[in-house]
C-alpha angles and dihedrals in degrees: 000000000000091000092047094049093054096239114155120241090247092054091049090048092052091047091052089047091052093047091047089053091049090050091052093048101039103031095239115169120246091246090055091050090049092052091049091051091048090051093050094049092046089055089051090052093049099042101034091230120176121246092254090053091050091052088055093052088089104053119213093241087064096063092033086061089055090053091054096043104036105026113195102322110135140120090219122099109253115238113239119271119234116275115267095230090052091048088052091049091052092050092048090050090051091049092053092062138058130227114234117227102288095220092054090043094053090046088059094041117016091200095054125109133158101264094179091067087084090058098098140123105212119189096215095052102019103214100182102150105096089188086078095053120110112269095013124115124189134192105259091221106038100026092226117145104252102163138037122184111181096151114149091007099140092246123163131183143062130296114213131189093261093057115135087233088083092059088073093087094164092066115128098168128038125173119178096154124148099022130112115252094176097248091293120157121261103259117244087225089083082085089071091066092080095163094061113129095168128035122175119179096151125148093004104121099253117157142185130039122346104242116252095231092067082084088061090068089094097170093058112130095172128036121172118176095148131137094032096121094187093053120104140188107209104122109051094030125221094270092051091052098053103034093086096039093091094153097048115142101162123036117171118174099152112163094006110134101241100152096186143092121282108260113241088220087082088070086070093058096107093176095052110126102160128033119173119178102153119160096359101133092250119169142173129043118341112224102250094204090071088070088059098052109136097234102032110130105157127036123171121176098151126147095028098118094180095052111108131197148114136236114261129213110287128218127225093244096056110130093204110144103163125035113175119170102142119152095024133112095252108144146170129072126314108256116241087232089071083090088068091071093096092165094054115126104163126032115179113177100146125139094023133114102256117149140188130048128319107265111241088225088080084082089068094066094098095168093052115127101169130032116177117176101147124141100026133113101258114147144187133052118321121194113217089212090072088077095051094093092056094088094173095050111123102158120055113170115171100146126139104021128112096262135123111219115217110210117185100218093185094052116122091201115130112234123211119254110269128201094191128033120173114181100149117149092010097130094251118170099191142013107287109253095221090068089076090077099044112109102158101057119137098168129032125175119183095149127138095027133118097256109146141177127030127354099241120240093238090061091069090058098057117108093345092166098046114026113116107158124040124177118186099145125134098032133110100257115154110180149344116266109242091013090276104191100162120068114224098203104111096195099040110144104169134021128179116193098147125133098033131107099251118160116195142090117286110290111233113234126209121268091260093068118125103165120038110176117166102138127141097040135101101262115155139193130049135310107262116229085232087082088069089065093062095099095177094055112123102159120042111176118167095141124143099027134111097261120145144175131071122317110254108255089225090068090084090056088052088065090086089078104014116094104176123036115179115175098145127143100021132109101261117150138181124055132323111258108266107204109080105165131228087251090061111147100180118142098173134025122179116179097148126138099030132106099258119153139185124053138318108272109254088208089073085086085078090064096084093165094062114127101163131039122173117177096151127142099024133109099257112156111199146111120263108295094229091167089073084077087078090071100104100212103028107144106166127039117173119179098152125146099020135107099267112149145172134053130323106238113251101193132094114268136158088257103085111148090224095167097045116136101166127030119175117179096152125142098025134108101259114148142180129055126330107264110250095187092053090054090056092057100054094096097167090061091052104048137056111264113230098218138115106287093229099040120120135216109259143137118244112202133177119347117221121207117199140161104298099347142074124201127196112200096220124169118194119218117234135180146171118239137162106248132156091003097303139090102247131190109218106202090186130020122216114230088233095054113112124182138169119190118178095152128138098030133103101261113153141184127047128331104253118245086225090075086078088071091071090086096162096060116127095181132030122177120178096151127137098031133108097257117154140182128054129328102256115245088219088080084080087073091067092092094165093054117129102167127035119175118179096152127136098033137106097256117152139186127047131324104256114250088220089077089073089076091065094105096181098047107130101160122044123168127171097150123147100025132109099259123149140184131050125332110241116254134213139046114022093355089071089066099053119102126227091257087074090068105031119127093039103105093184096058120100132191147125094284096041130085089242113067120207123245113240090253091054100046115105115219119233117260113263115257121238136198088258090055090051091051090051094054093092094047115129087228094056114083122204094171125098118263112271095220145346120245117277125229118262094255094056093047093046089054090054091051095048090050091049089233103154126175106232111211119196122258096236090051088055091050091051094046100048103031112118112243117243114277095007099098132031106252120205127211113265120246118271115246118226113214 
C-alpha cells in the first residue's frame, strides 16, 4: 500500500515510528496499530495526499493526550529518543534563521509552511523527542538524526561554516530547497557530512563559488544545486566536481554558471538517471556517449547556445523519457533510430541547427506527449498523418523550418486532442480542417503562411474555453466571416493578427488579454473606450491602419498596466490624453504620423519606465519638453515634423537625458544656439555601451509558461529617420545605434566644439539651419560616424583635415555653405561625389570646377597597417554614396505622403553591426526558462 500511495520511505519510517511511540504510550495492540496504518495508507491512496499531508493526519495533540492520560505504561519496547546533542544542534540551527512572513511565503509557494515552528521544548507539554518534529527523520534503531527536509519552510538568513547543522554527522539526506539564504555562499563545512547520499539546495538564493569539498561527498547519489542563478562552478571546475561522484544518479545544476565544456568522464557514470544542465554557459562538443548511458531517463541541456553535438544511434532498451536540448548548437540529421526510444515522453529540439527530413520513425514513439522541433533547418514535405498514431501527443511544434506540411483535408481520421499546435511557416494555404475538432488548445501558431481570404466562422468556435495564445500574423487574411468583431475565447492572453489585409472595425478581445497586436492591416473606425477596461493589457498595437477619431482620454489611465502603446500611422486627431498616472508602467509609446495637436502631456514625467517616445509627424505645437530628461532610462525621443518652437535650454538642470541614444528634432521651428551644456550631459552618446553587439532595443513583457512551450512577449522598437540621404524605416534598432538629427530648424551661431564629445554617434545631421563659423575640428573625434550632413547653412572656413580619420564615414554633405580651401583627400573622402561640396564657391579639389594650386592641395593621410586591417570591416564603406540629402521640403512631402523607403533587415544588420575589436562587447543577459 505504501508503494501504491506514493509515500516516500522516509515518510513511512516516520509514520511507523510515530505509531510505535503511540503503542508504547497508550498500550494499543499491534493489531490495532496495523489497522490504523492500513487506514492511513488507504486514505493516501484514495485522496492522493502528499507525504507531508499524511504525516499531519495524526495531529500532535492526539498523541500528547495519550502522554497525559496513559503515562508510560506499556509492554512494548520504547523506540529510542533523539540524542540530546542533536536536538540541541537542531534548535541552534533554527535560532540562526528567521521565518519569513507566512502569508507572503505561501503566496510565493502555496505548499510552503514554517516546519521549524514545531521545533520547541515546552515545559507544560515537554516535547523533547526531535524525531517527532516536522522535517526530521531519525534512525528507528539508533535514534540518530539521519534526514532533514526543510524544503519550502519560509526560512531566511545565512548559513556559515560554524553552523550547528554540520554537527549532525549522521545525516544521509538534507533538503533545504526553496528557502531564502540571503545570497550567502555554500559553506565548505558541507564536506563534514560524509554520509550524505542526497543534498538538495535548489532555489534557495545561494551565491558565489560551489565549494571544492562538495566533490568529497563520494557517496552522493543525488545532488541538486539548481535555480541559484548567482551560483557558479569555476574552481573547482565541472570535471573536478563530478570525478569523485561515482555513485551519482541525479545531478541537477540548472542555472549554475559553469562556463566550461561537459567532461567526458560523465559518460562513465553508469548509474546516472537524471542530468540537468540548462542555462549553464556550456560550450564545445557534448560527449555523445552520455546519451547512451544505460539508466539515463532525463537529459536537459537547453539554453546553452554554444554547446555543440549530434544525436547518436539509439538502442531499443534505452530508458530515455525526457530529451531537452532546445536553444543549443546541436546539428546534423535526426537518426532513424530515434524511433527506438519507446519510453520517450518529451522531445524538445527547438532552436537548434538540425537539418534534413523528419524521420518517419518518429511515428513509432507511441508514448510521446510533446514534440517540439521549431526553428531548425528541416526540409521537405511532411505529412501530418504521420503523427496520427501518437495518441498521447499533446504538443506538436513544427514552426519555422523549411518544410511544406501536407494536410489531408478530406481525411475522416480522428486526431488526438492537442494543447499546443505550432505550424508557422509551413507553407499552408488554408486553415487546416482538423482544427474544427480541437477543443483543448492552449497555443495555436499559423503565422507566416500563405493563408488568404476570410477567417471562417467555425474558427472562432475552436477551444473557446482553453485557447490562450493565437498567432495568425504575416498571412493574407482579408476579413472575418460574418463580421465577427468579438472574440469568443474567454482565456485568450495574446493575439497576433498583424501584417495581413484585414478590413473591419477593431475586434474586442476578452478581459484576459495581455497582448493585442493587429497592426499593419486596414482596420477602420475608432478606438472604443472599452479597451480601457482591459486591465491585463500590456501590449496594445493598432499601428499602421486606417483608424480615426480622438484618442479615448482613459488611455492615459490605462498606462498603469500597459507597457507598449503603438498607435502610429493612423488618422487620429485631437490632443494626446493628459492624465498619465504615477503608476504609469509604459516602456514604449508611438503616436507618430497622425494629426494630433496641442502639447506634450506633462504627466508623462510619471512614466519613469519609458525607453521610447515617438511623436513625430503630427501637429503638436509646444516648446521643447525638457522635463522628459527626468525619465531615467529614456533612449529614443523623436519629435520630428511638428510645430515645436523656441530655444533649447542651455543651463544645467536635473533633466539631463543621460541614457539618450536617438534624438530627432528635425523639421520644427526651434531657434537660437545649439545648447553646449546639454551636449555635455548626453553620457550614453559619449561612452562605449557594454551590451551585446547584435542586441536590439525592445520591450519584453510578461512571460508565459505552458506545457511544452515558453513565450516571451517581446515588442521591437522601430522608427523612421533621415539617414544617408534617405527616409528610412528601421524595423529594429540596434542597442549600439546613436543618432542626433537637428536639421530643418532655425538654429544659429557656431557648432559647439563640445559636440566632439559624442564619440559614439553613428549619424549627425545639422543641415538646413542658419549655423555659421567654422566646422569644428573636434568632429574628427566621432570615430563611429557613418553619416555627417552639414549642408544648407552659413558655415565658412576650411573642411578640417581631421575628418579624414573617420574611417566609417559613408555619407558626407557640406553643400550650400560658404566653405573655402582644398577638399581633404584620402580614405573615405576619395569616395564622395562632387554634389557633396556644391554651392561652396571657395572650395577646390579634383572633382570641383575650381582646382587647387599645388600649395593649397592637402596630401592624403598615410595609410597604416591598422587601416589596412580595417578595410574589410562591415562599418567601413568603399561603395559610392547612394544619394545626397534632400531639402526639407522634399522630405516633408515624402513624410506627408507616407512614402517610406523600406530597407531590408539583413542590409541593416550589415550596415550597423560593430566591426570585431572596435567596440567593447558585453555578455548578453542570461534567459531564465
